[in-house]
MIPA-745897 format. One record per residue (C-alpha): x, y, z; residue in three letters. Coordinates in Angstrom, 1 decimal, decimal comma. Example, Ala and Ser with C-alpha at 12.3 -4.5 7.8 and 13.67 -1.06 7.14 Angstrom:
xx:12,3&yy:-4,5&zz:7,8&residuo:ALA
xx:13,7&yy:-1,1&zz:7,1&residuo:SER
//
This chain:
xx:-50,9&yy:-8,1&zz:-26,0&residuo:UNK
xx:-48,0&yy:-6,3&zz:-25,2&residuo:UNK
xx:-47,8&yy:-3,1&zz:-26,7&residuo:UNK
xx:-44,4&yy:-3,1&zz:-28,0&residuo:UNK
xx:-44,8&yy:-6,5&zz:-29,2&residuo:UNK
xx:-47,4&yy:-5,8&zz:-31,4&residuo:UNK
xx:-46,5&yy:-2,2&zz:-32,4&residuo:UNK
xx:-42,6&yy:-2,6&zz:-33,0&residuo:UNK
xx:-43,0&yy:-4,0&zz:-36,5&residuo:UNK
xx:-44,8&yy:-0,9&zz:-38,0&residuo:UNK
xx:-42,3&yy:2,0&zz:-36,7&residuo:UNK
xx:-40,3&yy:1,8&zz:-40,0&residuo:UNK
xx:-43,4&yy:2,4&zz:-42,4&residuo:UNK
xx:-45,1&yy:4,6&zz:-39,6&residuo:UNK
xx:-41,6&yy:6,5&zz:-39,6&residuo:UNK
xx:-41,9&yy:7,1&zz:-44,1&residuo:UNK
xx:-45,8&yy:8,1&zz:-43,0&residuo:UNK
xx:-44,6&yy:10,8&zz:-41,0&residuo:UNK
xx:-41,6&yy:11,6&zz:-43,4&residuo:UNK
xx:-44,5&yy:12,0&zz:-46,1&residuo:UNK
xx:-46,6&yy:14,3&zz:-44,3&residuo:UNK
xx:-44,0&yy:16,4&zz:-42,6&residuo:UNK
xx:-40,9&yy:16,4&zz:-45,3&residuo:UNK
xx:-37,9&yy:16,2&zz:-42,6&residuo:UNK
xx:-36,4&yy:13,0&zz:-41,5&residuo:UNK
xx:-35,5&yy:14,7&zz:-37,9&residuo:UNK
xx:-39,1&yy:16,0&zz:-37,4&residuo:UNK
xx:-40,6&yy:12,7&zz:-39,0&residuo:UNK
xx:-38,6&yy:10,9&zz:-36,2&residuo:UNK
xx:-39,9&yy:12,9&zz:-33,5&residuo:UNK
xx:-43,4&yy:12,1&zz:-34,3&residuo:UNK
xx:-43,2&yy:8,4&zz:-34,4&residuo:UNK
xx:-41,9&yy:8,8&zz:-31,0&residuo:UNK
xx:-45,0&yy:11,0&zz:-30,2&residuo:UNK
xx:-47,3&yy:8,4&zz:-32,0&residuo:UNK
xx:-45,8&yy:5,6&zz:-29,9&residuo:UNK
xx:-46,2&yy:7,5&zz:-26,3&residuo:UNK
xx:-50,0&yy:8,4&zz:-27,3&residuo:UNK
xx:-50,6&yy:4,7&zz:-28,2&residuo:UNK
xx:-48,9&yy:3,6&zz:-25,3&residuo:UNK
xx:-50,9&yy:5,5&zz:-22,9&residuo:UNK
xx:-54,2&yy:4,8&zz:-24,9&residuo:UNK
xx:-53,5&yy:1,0&zz:-25,6&residuo:UNK
xx:-55,6&yy:-0,1&zz:-22,2&residuo:UNK
xx:-58,6&yy:1,0&zz:-24,3&residuo:UNK
xx:-58,4&yy:0,0&zz:-27,6&residuo:UNK
xx:-60,5&yy:-2,5&zz:-27,9&residuo:UNK
xx:-59,8&yy:-4,1&zz:-31,2&residuo:UNK
xx:-62,6&yy:-3,2&zz:-33,3&residuo:UNK
xx:-60,0&yy:-2,0&zz:-36,0&residuo:UNK
xx:-56,7&yy:-3,8&zz:-36,9&residuo:UNK
xx:-53,2&yy:-2,1&zz:-34,9&residuo:UNK
xx:-51,6&yy:-0,9&zz:-38,1&residuo:UNK
xx:-54,9&yy:1,5&zz:-38,9&residuo:UNK
xx:-55,2&yy:2,1&zz:-34,8&residuo:UNK
xx:-51,5&yy:3,0&zz:-35,2&residuo:UNK
xx:-51,9&yy:5,2&zz:-38,8&residuo:UNK
xx:-54,9&yy:7,1&zz:-37,3&residuo:UNK
xx:-52,4&yy:8,3&zz:-34,0&residuo:UNK
xx:-49,5&yy:9,1&zz:-36,6&residuo:UNK
xx:-51,8&yy:10,9&zz:-38,9&residuo:UNK
xx:-53,8&yy:13,4&zz:-36,7&residuo:UNK
xx:-50,7&yy:14,0&zz:-34,5&residuo:UNK
xx:-48,9&yy:15,1&zz:-38,0&residuo:UNK
xx:-51,9&yy:17,5&zz:-38,6&residuo:UNK
xx:-51,7&yy:19,0&zz:-35,7&residuo:UNK
xx:-47,7&yy:19,4&zz:-36,1&residuo:UNK
xx:-48,3&yy:20,8&zz:-39,6&residuo:UNK
xx:-50,8&yy:23,5&zz:-38,0&residuo:UNK
xx:-47,6&yy:25,8&zz:-37,1&residuo:UNK
xx:-45,6&yy:24,8&zz:-39,6&residuo:UNK
xx:-44,9&yy:25,9&zz:-43,6&residuo:UNK
xx:-43,9&yy:23,9&zz:-46,2&residuo:UNK
xx:-40,8&yy:22,7&zz:-47,0&residuo:UNK
xx:-40,3&yy:23,0&zz:-50,4&residuo:UNK
xx:-37,0&yy:22,5&zz:-53,1&residuo:UNK
xx:-35,4&yy:25,0&zz:-54,4&residuo:UNK
xx:-37,6&yy:24,0&zz:-57,7&residuo:UNK
xx:-40,7&yy:24,3&zz:-55,6&residuo:UNK
xx:-39,4&yy:27,8&zz:-54,7&residuo:UNK
xx:-38,4&yy:29,7&zz:-57,6&residuo:UNK
xx:-37,3&yy:29,3&zz:-61,5&residuo:UNK
xx:-34,0&yy:27,9&zz:-62,6&residuo:UNK
xx:-30,9&yy:29,3&zz:-64,0&residuo:UNK
xx:-29,2&yy:28,1&zz:-67,3&residuo:UNK
xx:-26,0&yy:30,4&zz:-67,1&residuo:UNK
xx:-23,2&yy:28,9&zz:-64,1&residuo:UNK
xx:-21,7&yy:32,6&zz:-64,2&residuo:UNK
xx:-24,7&yy:34,4&zz:-62,0&residuo:UNK
xx:-24,1&yy:35,3&zz:-58,5&residuo:UNK
xx:-25,8&yy:32,5&zz:-56,3&residuo:UNK
xx:-28,3&yy:34,1&zz:-54,0&residuo:UNK
xx:-27,0&yy:33,2&zz:-50,2&residuo:UNK
xx:-28,3&yy:30,3&zz:-47,8&residuo:UNK
xx:-31,8&yy:30,7&zz:-46,6&residuo:UNK
xx:-31,5&yy:29,7&zz:-43,0&residuo:UNK
xx:-35,1&yy:31,1&zz:-42,4&residuo:UNK
xx:-36,7&yy:28,1&zz:-45,3&residuo:UNK
xx:-37,5&yy:25,0&zz:-44,0&residuo:UNK
xx:-36,0&yy:22,9&zz:-47,2&residuo:UNK
xx:-37,4&yy:19,4&zz:-47,8&residuo:UNK
xx:-35,0&yy:16,2&zz:-46,4&residuo:UNK
xx:-33,8&yy:13,1&zz:-47,6&residuo:UNK
xx:-34,7&yy:10,4&zz:-45,7&residuo:UNK
xx:-32,6&yy:7,1&zz:-45,5&residuo:UNK
xx:-33,3&yy:4,2&zz:-46,8&residuo:UNK
xx:-31,9&yy:2,2&zz:-44,3&residuo:UNK
xx:-34,4&yy:3,6&zz:-41,5&residuo:UNK
xx:-37,5&yy:2,4&zz:-43,6&residuo:UNK
xx:-35,9&yy:-1,4&zz:-43,6&residuo:UNK
xx:-37,9&yy:-3,5&zz:-41,9&residuo:UNK
xx:-38,3&yy:-8,0&zz:-41,1&residuo:UNK
xx:-41,3&yy:-7,8&zz:-43,8&residuo:UNK
xx:-40,7&yy:-7,3&zz:-47,3&residuo:UNK
xx:-44,0&yy:-6,1&zz:-48,0&residuo:UNK
xx:-44,0&yy:-4,4&zz:-45,0&residuo:UNK
xx:-40,6&yy:-2,5&zz:-46,0&residuo:UNK
xx:-42,0&yy:-2,4&zz:-49,6&residuo:UNK
xx:-45,6&yy:-0,2&zz:-48,6&residuo:UNK
xx:-43,2&yy:1,9&zz:-46,2&residuo:UNK
xx:-41,0&yy:3,1&zz:-48,9&residuo:UNK
xx:-44,0&yy:3,9&zz:-51,7&residuo:UNK
xx:-44,3&yy:7,6&zz:-52,5&residuo:UNK
xx:-41,1&yy:8,3&zz:-50,8&residuo:UNK
xx:-39,2&yy:9,6&zz:-53,7&residuo:UNK
xx:-38,1&yy:13,1&zz:-53,5&residuo:UNK
xx:-40,2&yy:14,3&zz:-56,8&residuo:UNK
xx:-43,6&yy:12,9&zz:-55,3&residuo:UNK
xx:-42,6&yy:13,9&zz:-51,7&residuo:UNK
xx:-41,6&yy:17,2&zz:-52,8&residuo:UNK
xx:-45,6&yy:17,5&zz:-54,9&residuo:UNK
xx:-46,7&yy:16,4&zz:-51,8&residuo:UNK
xx:-45,8&yy:19,9&zz:-50,0&residuo:UNK
xx:-47,9&yy:21,6&zz:-52,9&residuo:UNK
xx:-50,9&yy:19,9&zz:-50,9&residuo:UNK
xx:-53,2&yy:21,1&zz:-48,1&residuo:UNK
xx:-51,6&yy:19,2&zz:-44,8&residuo:UNK
xx:-55,1&yy:17,0&zz:-45,0&residuo:UNK
xx:-55,1&yy:16,7&zz:-48,6&residuo:UNK
xx:-52,1&yy:15,7&zz:-47,8&residuo:UNK
xx:-52,8&yy:13,0&zz:-45,5&residuo:UNK
xx:-55,8&yy:11,7&zz:-47,5&residuo:UNK
xx:-53,7&yy:11,2&zz:-50,5&residuo:UNK
xx:-51,0&yy:9,5&zz:-48,9&residuo:UNK
xx:-53,2&yy:7,2&zz:-47,0&residuo:UNK
xx:-55,6&yy:6,4&zz:-50,0&residuo:UNK
xx:-53,2&yy:6,0&zz:-53,2&residuo:UNK
xx:-50,0&yy:5,1&zz:-51,1&residuo:UNK
xx:-51,0&yy:3,0&zz:-48,0&residuo:UNK
xx:-54,1&yy:1,8&zz:-50,2&residuo:UNK
xx:-56,8&yy:2,2&zz:-47,0&residuo:UNK
xx:-60,1&yy:2,3&zz:-48,1&residuo:UNK
xx:-62,2&yy:5,4&zz:-48,3&residuo:UNK
xx:-64,3&yy:4,4&zz:-44,8&residuo:UNK
xx:-61,2&yy:3,4&zz:-43,2&residuo:UNK
xx:-59,7&yy:7,0&zz:-43,8&residuo:UNK
xx:-62,7&yy:8,8&zz:-42,8&residuo:UNK
xx:-63,1&yy:7,0&zz:-39,5&residuo:UNK
xx:-59,7&yy:7,9&zz:-38,7&residuo:UNK
xx:-59,6&yy:11,6&zz:-39,9&residuo:UNK
xx:-63,0&yy:11,9&zz:-37,8&residuo:UNK
xx:-65,1&yy:12,8&zz:-41,0&residuo:UNK
xx:-67,1&yy:11,2&zz:-43,9&residuo:UNK
xx:-67,2&yy:9,2&zz:-46,8&residuo:UNK
xx:-68,1&yy:12,2&zz:-49,0&residuo:UNK
xx:-65,7&yy:14,3&zz:-47,5&residuo:UNK
xx:-62,4&yy:11,8&zz:-47,9&residuo:UNK
xx:-63,6&yy:11,7&zz:-51,5&residuo:UNK
xx:-63,9&yy:15,0&zz:-52,3&residuo:UNK
xx:-60,5&yy:15,7&zz:-50,8&residuo:UNK
xx:-59,0&yy:13,2&zz:-52,4&residuo:UNK
xx:-60,0&yy:14,4&zz:-56,0&residuo:UNK
xx:-58,2&yy:17,6&zz:-55,3&residuo:UNK
xx:-55,4&yy:16,4&zz:-54,0&residuo:UNK
xx:-54,9&yy:14,0&zz:-57,1&residuo:UNK
xx:-55,8&yy:16,8&zz:-59,0&residuo:UNK
xx:-53,1&yy:19,3&zz:-57,6&residuo:UNK
xx:-50,7&yy:16,4&zz:-57,7&residuo:UNK
xx:-50,9&yy:15,6&zz:-61,2&residuo:UNK
xx:-50,0&yy:19,3&zz:-62,1&residuo:UNK
xx:-46,6&yy:19,1&zz:-59,7&residuo:UNK
xx:-45,7&yy:15,6&zz:-59,9&residuo:UNK
xx:-43,8&yy:13,7&zz:-62,4&residuo:UNK
xx:-45,3&yy:11,8&zz:-64,9&residuo:UNK
xx:-44,7&yy:7,9&zz:-64,3&residuo:UNK
xx:-42,6&yy:7,8&zz:-67,4&residuo:UNK
xx:-39,9&yy:10,5&zz:-66,1&residuo:UNK
xx:-39,1&yy:7,9&zz:-63,0&residuo:UNK
xx:-38,0&yy:5,2&zz:-65,1&residuo:UNK
xx:-34,7&yy:4,5&zz:-63,6&residuo:UNK
xx:-31,9&yy:2,0&zz:-65,7&residuo:UNK
xx:-31,3&yy:-1,8&zz:-64,8&residuo:UNK
xx:-29,3&yy:-2,4&zz:-61,6&residuo:UNK
xx:-25,7&yy:-3,3&zz:-63,5&residuo:UNK
xx:-26,2&yy:-0,4&zz:-65,8&residuo:UNK
xx:-27,2&yy:2,2&zz:-62,9&residuo:UNK
xx:-23,8&yy:0,7&zz:-60,7&residuo:UNK
xx:-21,6&yy:1,9&zz:-63,3&residuo:UNK
xx:-23,4&yy:5,1&zz:-64,2&residuo:UNK
xx:-22,9&yy:5,2&zz:-60,3&residuo:UNK
xx:-19,1&yy:4,4&zz:-59,8&residuo:UNK
xx:-18,3&yy:6,8&zz:-63,2&residuo:UNK
xx:-20,1&yy:9,1&zz:-61,1&residuo:UNK
xx:-18,1&yy:9,1&zz:-58,2&residuo:UNK
xx:-14,7&yy:8,4&zz:-59,8&residuo:UNK
xx:-15,3&yy:11,6&zz:-62,0&residuo:UNK
xx:-16,5&yy:13,9&zz:-59,2&residuo:UNK
xx:-13,6&yy:12,7&zz:-56,9&residuo:UNK
xx:-11,1&yy:13,6&zz:-59,8&residuo:UNK
xx:-12,8&yy:16,9&zz:-60,5&residuo:UNK
xx:-13,0&yy:15,3&zz:-64,2&residuo:UNK
xx:-15,9&yy:17,5&zz:-65,5&residuo:UNK
xx:-14,8&yy:16,4&zz:-69,1&residuo:UNK
xx:-15,9&yy:13,1&zz:-67,3&residuo:UNK
xx:-19,0&yy:14,3&zz:-65,7&residuo:UNK
xx:-20,7&yy:15,1&zz:-69,6&residuo:UNK
xx:-21,4&yy:12,0&zz:-70,9&residuo:UNK
xx:-23,1&yy:10,6&zz:-67,5&residuo:UNK
xx:-25,3&yy:13,7&zz:-67,2&residuo:UNK
xx:-28,4&yy:14,3&zz:-69,3&residuo:UNK
xx:-28,3&yy:17,2&zz:-71,7&residuo:UNK
xx:-31,3&yy:18,9&zz:-69,4&residuo:UNK
xx:-30,2&yy:17,6&zz:-65,9&residuo:UNK
xx:-31,0&yy:19,9&zz:-63,0&residuo:UNK
xx:-29,1&yy:20,5&zz:-59,9&residuo:UNK
xx:-30,3&yy:22,2&zz:-56,6&residuo:UNK
xx:-28,2&yy:22,4&zz:-53,3&residuo:UNK
xx:-30,6&yy:23,1&zz:-50,4&residuo:UNK
xx:-29,8&yy:25,4&zz:-48,3&residuo:UNK
xx:-29,3&yy:27,4&zz:-51,6&residuo:UNK
xx:-32,2&yy:29,0&zz:-53,6&residuo:UNK
xx:-30,7&yy:29,2&zz:-56,4&residuo:UNK
xx:-30,6&yy:25,8&zz:-59,1&residuo:UNK
xx:-29,5&yy:25,0&zz:-62,2&residuo:UNK
xx:-30,7&yy:23,5&zz:-65,2&residuo:UNK
xx:-29,0&yy:22,5&zz:-68,8&residuo:UNK
xx:-26,1&yy:20,0&zz:-68,9&residuo:UNK
xx:-23,9&yy:23,5&zz:-69,8&residuo:UNK
xx:-24,6&yy:25,2&zz:-66,7&residuo:UNK
xx:-24,4&yy:22,7&zz:-64,3&residuo:UNK
xx:-20,9&yy:21,2&zz:-65,7&residuo:UNK
xx:-20,5&yy:25,0&zz:-66,2&residuo:UNK
xx:-20,9&yy:25,6&zz:-62,0&residuo:UNK
xx:-19,3&yy:22,2&zz:-60,4&residuo:UNK
xx:-16,0&yy:23,5&zz:-62,4&residuo:UNK
xx:-16,0&yy:26,9&zz:-61,7&residuo:UNK
xx:-17,2&yy:26,5&zz:-57,8&residuo:UNK
xx:-17,2&yy:22,7&zz:-56,4&residuo:UNK
xx:-14,5&yy:20,6&zz:-58,1&residuo:UNK
xx:-11,2&yy:23,0&zz:-57,7&residuo:UNK
xx:-9,2&yy:20,2&zz:-57,2&residuo:UNK
xx:-8,6&yy:16,5&zz:-56,9&residuo:UNK
xx:-9,9&yy:14,8&zz:-54,1&residuo:UNK
xx:-11,5&yy:17,2&zz:-52,2&residuo:UNK
xx:-14,4&yy:15,4&zz:-52,4&residuo:UNK
xx:-15,2&yy:12,0&zz:-50,8&residuo:UNK
xx:-18,3&yy:10,2&zz:-51,2&residuo:UNK
xx:-19,7&yy:7,2&zz:-49,4&residuo:UNK
xx:-22,5&yy:5,1&zz:-51,4&residuo:UNK
xx:-25,8&yy:5,0&zz:-49,2&residuo:UNK
xx:-29,6&yy:5,3&zz:-50,2&residuo:UNK
xx:-32,1&yy:7,8&zz:-50,0&residuo:UNK
xx:-35,7&yy:7,7&zz:-50,6&residuo:UNK
xx:-35,9&yy:4,8&zz:-52,8&residuo:UNK
xx:-33,0&yy:6,4&zz:-54,8&residuo:UNK
xx:-28,7&yy:5,8&zz:-55,2&residuo:UNK
xx:-27,3&yy:8,6&zz:-52,8&residuo:UNK
xx:-23,8&yy:9,2&zz:-51,4&residuo:UNK
xx:-23,1&yy:10,8&zz:-47,7&residuo:UNK
xx:-20,4&yy:13,7&zz:-48,6&residuo:UNK
xx:-17,3&yy:14,7&zz:-47,1&residuo:UNK
xx:-15,1&yy:17,7&zz:-47,4&residuo:UNK
xx:-11,2&yy:17,1&zz:-47,0&residuo:UNK
xx:-9,7&yy:19,2&zz:-44,4&residuo:UNK
xx:-6,4&yy:20,7&zz:-44,6&residuo:UNK
xx:-5,5&yy:18,4&zz:-41,8&residuo:UNK
xx:-5,8&yy:15,4&zz:-43,6&residuo:UNK
xx:-9,1&yy:14,3&zz:-42,5&residuo:UNK
xx:-12,3&yy:15,3&zz:-43,5&residuo:UNK
xx:-15,4&yy:16,9&zz:-42,4&residuo:UNK
xx:-19,3&yy:16,1&zz:-42,9&residuo:UNK
xx:-20,6&yy:18,6&zz:-45,6&residuo:UNK
xx:-24,0&yy:16,9&zz:-46,6&residuo:UNK
xx:-25,9&yy:14,3&zz:-48,7&residuo:UNK
xx:-25,9&yy:14,0&zz:-52,3&residuo:UNK
xx:-29,7&yy:12,2&zz:-53,9&residuo:UNK
xx:-29,3&yy:11,1&zz:-57,6&residuo:UNK
xx:-32,0&yy:10,7&zz:-60,0&residuo:UNK
xx:-31,3&yy:8,3&zz:-62,7&residuo:UNK
xx:-33,4&yy:8,3&zz:-66,3&residuo:UNK
xx:-32,3&yy:6,5&zz:-69,1&residuo:UNK
xx:-28,9&yy:5,7&zz:-68,5&residuo:UNK
xx:-27,9&yy:9,3&zz:-67,4&residuo:UNK
xx:-28,7&yy:11,6&zz:-64,4&residuo:UNK
xx:-31,1&yy:13,2&zz:-64,7&residuo:UNK
xx:-31,1&yy:15,7&zz:-61,3&residuo:UNK
xx:-28,5&yy:16,2&zz:-58,6&residuo:UNK
xx:-29,9&yy:16,9&zz:-55,3&residuo:UNK
xx:-26,9&yy:18,1&zz:-52,8&residuo:UNK
xx:-28,5&yy:18,7&zz:-49,7&residuo:UNK
xx:-25,5&yy:20,6&zz:-48,2&residuo:UNK
xx:-26,7&yy:20,0&zz:-44,6&residuo:UNK
xx:-23,5&yy:18,9&zz:-42,1&residuo:UNK
xx:-26,7&yy:17,8&zz:-39,9&residuo:UNK
xx:-28,2&yy:15,6&zz:-42,2&residuo:UNK
xx:-24,6&yy:13,1&zz:-42,2&residuo:UNK
xx:-24,9&yy:11,6&zz:-38,7&residuo:UNK
xx:-28,8&yy:10,2&zz:-39,5&residuo:UNK
xx:-27,1&yy:8,5&zz:-42,8&residuo:UNK
xx:-23,9&yy:7,3&zz:-41,5&residuo:UNK
xx:-23,7&yy:3,4&zz:-41,7&residuo:UNK
xx:-26,9&yy:3,1&zz:-43,7&residuo:UNK
xx:-25,9&yy:0,6&zz:-46,4&residuo:UNK
xx:-24,5&yy:1,0&zz:-49,8&residuo:UNK
xx:-27,0&yy:0,9&zz:-53,3&residuo:UNK
xx:-26,1&yy:-2,6&zz:-54,9&residuo:UNK
//
């Protein structure tokens, strides 16, 4: 068997797995490279007692657990402190010392096998990945291997070099913690595709025209907005609209928004107009849609994310 021929088809789903574990697309890409390097070195001793897929997941998971020994969890602002309902408060300075959760481009999770694509995208929604950050690294590994990827208990035990009983115990604790931190399934229901497209088009139109009155009709009354690396975040339509109107949407044409996809959700690459008529990378917005309205705006105001998303296909 040639190593690349039998292992390359699993790269997108391994990237999704490493992203769930680490919460960073940049770190996940590095870890996938490390996984393939370790796999290539050990391939001569691969005896086929497990599938190539399971063998690769074992390598990736062990590498992730090693990496997490020296790294703290990656939160969103909503997981690091309480929200504000008053847009007039002083916005806390950016926290460069905090490693914030990052989004993942849908395009990087695509592959040739529709079944594999579905598996790789399972469990990458922002709310779910943010909730994973509250688990210990080992709980994170067991829960994703069992509940997201559907490996059997015995398989997970073999991957992690432990017992079935230890896996079951870790899984119970992880599920209990996720039950406290993750949103319920009903809260994740999204509008049908035509309605979603109309909603997204209206949002881009209102945002780029700096029309806050139009935005009001698009947001849920309990909408939330967070903007890593800024720790301050807002809850409630009045606070979000007030903040956008006072501090973000100062004039029409200031922002350019290119549709993309992130974490299985609608997203936009955001660029800011410059004085010379061009534009500069600003960040990535990820939207959560429920009941025909926008329930959450997560604005990753990090220009370093833009190159990762440039060229990703738009939401259709």
